[in-house]
C-alpha distance (Angstrom), angle and dihedral (degrees) to the residues before:
residue distance angle dihedral
M1 . . .
F2 3.84 . .
K3 3.80 91.3 .
M4 3.77 90.9 53.3
I5 3.83 90.8 50.6
R6 3.82 91.5 49.5
A7 3.80 90.9 48.1
F8 3.80 89.6 51.6
F9 3.81 92.5 54.3
S10 3.83 90.2 46.0
W11 3.80 88.2 55.4
C12 3.82 90.0 48.9
E13 3.84 89.5 52.8
R14 3.80 92.6 49.4
E15 3.80 91.9 48.0
E16 3.80 88.3 48.0
Y17 3.77 95.2 -119.9
L18 3.80 85.2 124.9
K19 3.80 131.3 31.2
E20 3.80 92.5 -142.3
N21 3.74 137.2 15.9
I22 3.81 101.3 -107.8
A23 3.79 92.3 -162.8
K24 3.84 93.8 62.1
K25 3.77 94.5 88.9
V26 3.80 94.5 44.7
E27 3.82 112.0 102.8
V28 3.78 117.9 -125.4
P29 3.80 108.4 -106.9
K30 3.75 114.3 -117.9
V31 3.78 113.1 -116.3
P32 3.78 112.0 -136.1
K33 3.79 115.1 -116.2
K34 3.76 112.5 -108.5
I35 3.80 121.2 -150.4
L36 3.73 111.8 -134.4
S37 3.77 112.0 -122.6
G38 3.77 102.2 -147.6
F39 3.78 132.9 179.1
T40 3.79 122.0 -80.8
V41 3.82 122.5 -133.5
K42 3.79 89.5 -108.0
E43 3.82 92.8 53.0
V44 3.77 93.2 49.2
Q45 3.80 90.4 49.4
S46 3.81 89.5 50.7
M47 3.82 91.4 50.7
I48 3.82 91.5 50.9
E49 3.80 92.0 47.2
A50 3.82 90.4 47.9
F51 3.80 88.4 80.2
S52 3.79 127.2 60.2
Y53 3.80 136.8 -161.7
K54 3.83 95.1 -114.2
T55 3.83 94.8 106.5
Y56 3.78 136.8 20.5
I57 3.81 93.1 -109.4
E58 3.84 91.9 49.8
A59 3.83 91.7 49.3
R60 3.80 90.7 46.1
N61 3.77 93.6 50.6
K62 3.80 92.3 48.2
A63 3.82 90.0 51.1
I64 3.82 91.1 48.4
I65 3.82 94.5 51.1
S66 3.82 90.1 45.2
M67 3.80 94.1 50.3
L68 3.81 92.8 47.3
A69 3.83 89.6 51.8
D70 3.81 96.7 43.4
C71 3.81 102.3 37.1
G72 3.82 104.7 30.4
L73 3.79 94.5 -136.3
R74 3.78 124.9 173.9
A75 3.80 115.9 -112.4
M76 3.86 91.3 -109.6
E77 3.79 91.3 48.9
L78 3.80 92.3 53.9
W79 3.82 100.3 45.3
G80 3.83 89.3 40.8
L81 3.81 92.8 50.5
L82 3.82 112.6 129.2
L83 3.80 123.3 -140.2
V84 3.84 92.6 -130.0
N85 3.80 90.1 56.0
V86 3.84 94.6 59.7
K87 3.78 105.8 89.4
E88 3.80 133.3 177.1
S89 3.80 97.0 -81.7
S90 3.81 105.2 0.8
V91 3.76 144.5 44.0
L92 3.80 127.4 -141.0
V93 3.79 105.6 -138.4
N94 3.76 125.6 -161.3
G95 3.76 104.2 -147.9
K96 3.80 138.0 178.3
G97 3.77 115.0 -35.7
N98 3.83 89.8 15.3
K99 3.81 88.9 -73.7
E100 3.79 110.6 156.7
R101 3.81 125.1 -146.0
I102 3.79 137.8 170.0
V103 3.81 119.5 -115.0
F104 3.81 117.3 -170.8
I105 3.82 123.8 -131.9
S106 3.81 114.7 -135.7
P107 3.84 120.1 -139.2
A108 3.86 89.1 -110.8
L109 3.80 91.9 54.7
K110 3.86 91.5 42.0
R111 3.81 90.7 59.9
I112 3.80 90.5 54.8
L113 3.84 93.5 45.1
I114 3.81 91.9 50.8
K115 3.81 91.0 56.6
Y116 3.79 90.7 45.6
E117 3.79 91.8 50.8
R118 3.78 90.4 51.0
A119 3.84 90.7 51.9
R120 3.75 90.8 45.8
K121 3.82 93.0 50.7
Q122 3.83 91.6 49.2
Y123 3.80 95.4 44.3
F124 3.83 95.2 49.9
K125 3.76 96.9 38.2
D126 3.82 109.6 151.5
K127 3.82 90.8 -1.3
D128 3.80 129.1 117.7
T129 3.81 114.1 -115.9
S130 3.79 137.6 175.4
G131 3.80 119.8 -101.7
H132 3.75 93.7 -105.6
Y133 3.84 122.5 115.7
F134 3.76 97.4 -134.3
L135 3.79 113.4 47.2
S136 3.81 137.3 -172.6
Y137 3.81 119.3 -118.7
V138 3.80 89.2 -90.0
G139 3.80 95.0 52.4
K140 3.85 98.3 -101.0
D141 3.78 126.9 123.1
I142 3.79 113.7 -87.9
S143 3.80 120.8 -111.6
H144 3.81 130.7 -125.2
V145 3.82 89.4 -106.9
A146 3.81 91.8 50.8
L147 3.82 91.0 50.8
D148 3.78 91.1 49.7
N149 3.80 90.4 50.4
I150 3.80 91.2 51.3
V151 3.83 90.6 55.0
K152 3.82 91.1 46.7
E153 3.80 90.1 50.2
A154 3.85 89.8 51.0
G155 3.83 89.6 52.3
K156 3.78 91.6 47.3
R157 3.80 93.6 50.8
A158 3.82 90.7 45.8
R159 3.86 89.1 49.1
I160 3.78 93.6 -125.4
K161 3.76 111.9 169.6
N162 3.82 136.6 -176.6
K163 3.83 91.7 20.5
R164 3.76 130.3 98.7
C165 3.77 108.5 -112.1
S166 3.79 103.5 -152.7
P167 3.80 138.9 127.0
H168 3.79 89.6 -103.6
T169 3.82 92.0 57.8
F170 3.84 86.7 58.1
R171 3.81 87.7 51.6
H172 3.77 89.0 53.3
F173 3.86 90.2 47.9
F174 3.80 90.7 51.6
S175 3.79 91.5 49.3
V176 3.78 95.1 49.3
Q177 3.81 92.9 47.1
C178 3.80 91.0 49.7
I179 3.78 90.7 52.8
R180 3.78 93.3 47.3
N181 3.83 89.5 49.1
G182 3.78 91.3 57.1
N183 3.78 106.8 -93.7
D184 3.83 114.7 146.5
I185 3.74 124.1 -130.7
Y186 3.81 95.1 -101.1
T187 3.80 94.0 52.3
L188 3.82 91.5 47.4
S189 3.81 90.9 47.5
K190 3.82 89.4 56.9
L191 3.80 93.3 45.4
L192 3.81 90.2 52.0
G193 3.78 94.4 45.5
H194 3.82 94.1 -122.0
S195 3.79 117.5 163.3
E196 3.83 92.5 -159.8
I197 3.80 126.9 48.4
S198 3.83 89.3 -145.4
T199 3.82 89.1 68.1
T200 3.82 90.3 56.4
Q201 3.84 92.2 47.6
A202 3.82 89.1 71.7
Y203 3.82 89.1 71.9
F204 3.81 90.3 51.0
S205 3.78 89.5 53.8
S206 3.78 89.8 51.9
L207 3.80 91.6 51.0
E208 3.78 91.2 47.4
D209 3.81 90.6 58.1
I210 3.83 91.9 48.5
E211 3.82 92.9 47.5
L212 3.82 92.1 48.5
I213 3.79 90.4 54.8
E214 3.82 92.1 48.4
K215 3.84 91.4 48.6
A216 3.82 95.1 43.7
T217 3.79 97.4 73.9
P218 3.82 100.5 57.9
T219 3.85 91.4 42.9
S220 3.79 94.4 46.7
P221 3.88 111.4 125.2
L222 3.82 91.9 -135.6
M223 3.82 91.6 48.9
Y224 3.83 88.4 50.7
L225 3.84 91.9 50.0
A226 3.79 90.8 47.7
S227 3.83 92.8 50.7
K228 3.79 91.3 47.0
K229 3.78 91.3 50.6
C230 3.80 89.9 49.7
M231 3.83 91.0 51.9
K232 3.84 90.9 53.1
R233 3.78 90.9 52.1
Q234 3.80 90.7 51.2
L235 3.85 91.4 50.0
K236 3.79 90.9 52.4
M237 3.77 90.2 52.8
């Protein structure tokens, strides 16, 4: 908002409505750092299990949530995914700026995708469909809004509250899990399709905050004093 105000006064100065940009000497307010509240492993598992294989739509939604969690795709990359680009153990993704990259399919995800593909084949038997991998109930490619609604429905079924249920939150989950599992920033950057390492560093900052909180309790001075006091009591006994 402040940048817009300063730009407005700059325009007024150029157009000679003002002799001087009165916003030049005003310091830019510092925006407080917000800690991203991502999904936990348990929450993601609950969202995947919230859908069954009983119907095509259920199987499709389970596959969508699973792929978001296991591949870290952008929303546009998922709803734009073509059937011919989903291979046995990898997916060819068309990312930002038409940049292609390979994303690998884990055995766990493959099992879910096989069941989805069977449901898809049976549901659209003898029907014309688009060439997209994930289809609407009429055989057309799903929209960005439809994808967003699927994720929201998963969150609702899993009773997830006070967290933003969106495709991007799954991308954040994927990134944090990759870091925790030992991937370096360069590997993660390639997996996410980032053109700049600085973009990927945001996920490292998020992990740093989480790890600090987890490490804070055992190193707390009061916790140390409490444990030391407890040890003295046990020795007296």
